[in-house]
N, C-alpha and C positions, 0 to 999 in steps of 0.2 A: 535197260536199267532195272535192277531188282526193285520190287515194289516197296521194300522197307528202307530204301535209300532216297533221301530227298534230292531233287534237282539242285545243282549248285547255284543256279540263279535265284533260289529262294533263301540262300544262306548268307545274306548281307554282303554281297560282293562289292558294293560301293563303299563300305566302311571298314571291312574286316582287315584291310592292310594298313590302316592309319598308323598303327604303332610298329609297323614293320618297314617303313619307308627307307630309313637309313641303312638297315641291313640289306634291303633289296638293292639299293643303289650301289652298295659297296661289294656285295658278295655273290649276287646272282651271276650265273655264267653268261657269256656273250653267245654269239651264234657263228657258225662257220662261214667263211667268205663265200664258199660255193653255194650255200643256201641263199644268201643275200643276192648273189648274182643271178640265181635261177628265178627269184621273185621278179626281177627287172627284165629278164631276157625276152627278146623278140617283140618289145613294145616301142622300139625307136630310141632316140637319143634320151638317156636318163634325165638330162637337164631340162627336157621339155615335159617331164611327167610330174603329176601331183599325186602323192601317196597319202592316204588317210590311215594312220596307224591307230587302231581301235583298242582301247584298254592298254594304252602305251606305258602305263606305270611310270617308272623313272626315266624312260626314254632310251633304254638300252638298244632296242631294235630301231627306234627312230633315228638315232645318231648314225648307226651303221648304214641305214638306207640313205640318209642325208650325205654321208661321205662320198656316195657315188653320183651325186648331182641332183636328184629330184628335190622338189619342194615337199616337205613332209609336214602334215598337220597331225600332231599327236593329240588324240582325243582321249582324255582321262578325267573321270569324275571325282577322283580322290585328291583333295587339296594337298595332303601330306606327301603323296607320291609326286605330284607336279612340283612342289617346292623342293624336293630332293633331287630333281633332275638337273644335270649339268647342261649349260647352254650350248647351242650349236647354231651356226649361221643359217643352216637350211631347215631348221626345225622350229615350229611354233606350236605351243600348247593351247588347247581349247577345252573348255568344260563341255562335257557331253557324255552320253552313254551309247552303247552299241545299238540300242533300239531307237534312240533319238540323238543323232550325232550333232545336229544343228548345221550340217553342211547342205549346200544347195544341190538341187537336182543335177545329175550328170556333171558333177564338178571335179571328180577325181578319176584317175586312170587305174589305180590299184588300191585295194583295201587289204591291209595286213592285220592279222591277229596273232601276236607272238606270245605264247604262253598265256592266252587269255580267252580263247573262244569257248572253252568248257564252262566259263562262268556266265555265259550269255544265254538268254532265252532264244533258241535258235530260229524259230519261224519269224517273229517280228524283226529279229536282227538281220536275217538274210533279205527280208523285204526292204529294210532300210539300205542295205548294201546295194541291192538292185537299183534303188532310187538314186543313190548318189554316184553310181558308177557310169562312166561313158559306155555306150555299146562297144563290146569287144574288150572292155576293161576286165581286170583280174581280181579275184579273191585269193589270198594266200594265207593259209593257216599253218603256223609253225610252232613246234614244241621240241624242247630238249627232254628226252626220256632217258631214264637210267638204263645203261647197258648191263642187263642182269647176267650176261655171259661172263662178265668180269667178276671174280670172286669177291674182291674188296668192295666193289660197288654194290654187289648183291647183298653183302653183309650190312652195308650202310643202309640200304633200302629197308631191310628187315627192322633195323633199329628205328627208322623213321616211321614205319608202319605201326610198330608197337607203341610208339609215343604219341601218334596222331590222335587228334580228337574226333576224327571222322575217317571213314573208309576212303582210301585213295587208290586209284588205278590209273596212273598217268599215261600208260602206254596203249590203252584201248581208246582209239579215236574213231571207232566205227560209228558211234552215234553222230558225231560231227559230220563225217563223210556222208552218212545216210541223210542227214538233214539237208545238205546241199543238193544231193541227188533227187530229193523229193520236192525241192523248191523250184517252181517254174522260173525259167529265165537263165539257168546256168548250165554250162557244158559238163560232161562227165569229169569226175575228179581224177587228176593225175597225182601220183605219189612218188616222191623222191626221198631218199634217206642218205645221211652223211654221218661219218664217225666224228666225234668231238670229245673234248675232255677238259678238265679243270684241275689244276694242281694247287693244293691248299695246305697251309699250316693249320695247327689245331685251332687257334682263334678264328681263322677264316672258315674252317669247317663249321664251327659253332655259329658264326654269323650267317653262313649259307643256310644252315638248318633253320635258324630262327627267322629267316626271311619268308618261310612258309607259314601261312596263316593258321595251320592246324597243329603246330608245335607249341606246347605250353611254354609260357615265358615267366612263370612264377610258381611258387609252391613246391610241394614234395615231388610232383611229377616232373617239374623243370629240373630240380636238383638231381633226380635219378637219371634223367635224360643226359645231363652234362657228364655224369660219371660214366655212363655207358658209352657215350661218344669218345671220351678220353681213353677208355680201354680199347675201343675200336681203333682209334688213331695210333695208339702204341703198337698194336698188332700189325697194322698195314703201312705205317710210315716208312719211307726210305731213310737212308743215312742222314739226309739233310733235314729230316723232320717234316717232310711234306708227303701228302697222300695224293693219289691221282684218281679222281672220280671220272668214270667214263660214261659218255652219253651216246645215244643214237638220236640225231636231230632229224625229226620227221617233218616233211613239208608237203602240204596238200594244196594243189592249184586247180582253180576252175575259172572259166571266163564267162562273162555276161554275154549271152547271145544277142544278136541284133534285134531291135524291137520289131514286132510284127504289126500288121494292121489292127489286130485286136488290142494291142497295148496302147496305141496312140489314137486309134479311131480312124476311120476312112477319110476324114477331112483334115487331118493334121498335116502340118507343113512337111514333116519328115516322111509321111507316107505317100506324098504326091509323086 
């Protein structure tokens, strides 16, 4: 990370989305079915699993996971985001942070961070994940990244970057992967990627953009942003008035390795 760029966990991650919750719930993209299936793969009957979805926001990923049978605990510190979440019979929301989830030791089989891990302070977060995961449990980090090989999406990204109140680089997840690989107790990271997309009208594009915490919502910068997005939409929209934003969905998986004698001590019940 460049020395002149502040870590995201220092930029008010707990409160900065409070005025974005409705746009987030309505306009943020979902995730591909293949990615959700990969998160749950090879861990047994999904109905027997407990998933902790950390930084769950408005529950987009939580509901997708819940659709497949697990019990999902959506951990989200922001009240506005929790209140904007649609209910789901398999999903329960809980106040907590990545560093202090409030969950019991070894109480979950999977920890997911969907579009959220970059906001966390990685070392204490991963220590917390190690604590709450069963041995052999899984950490899954998931992001929708802009597919810059698509000209329209690339042009949109340039507009977003020009309007943003901070430097953004969504596609570089090397620091997150490095943090896992440097944290004791986790297996080497596996990477999967999937093509994905979102088809939007002009009002939906505006809502999608304003769901990002770094896009101005008032003043001259906001008005200029709206004009620029309208011009972009006019250029790239199909005959039906919709544009197609293309993503590459990146998924990173790592498992908690079985506890050793040094973890539990030579006299612990699990080390006998």
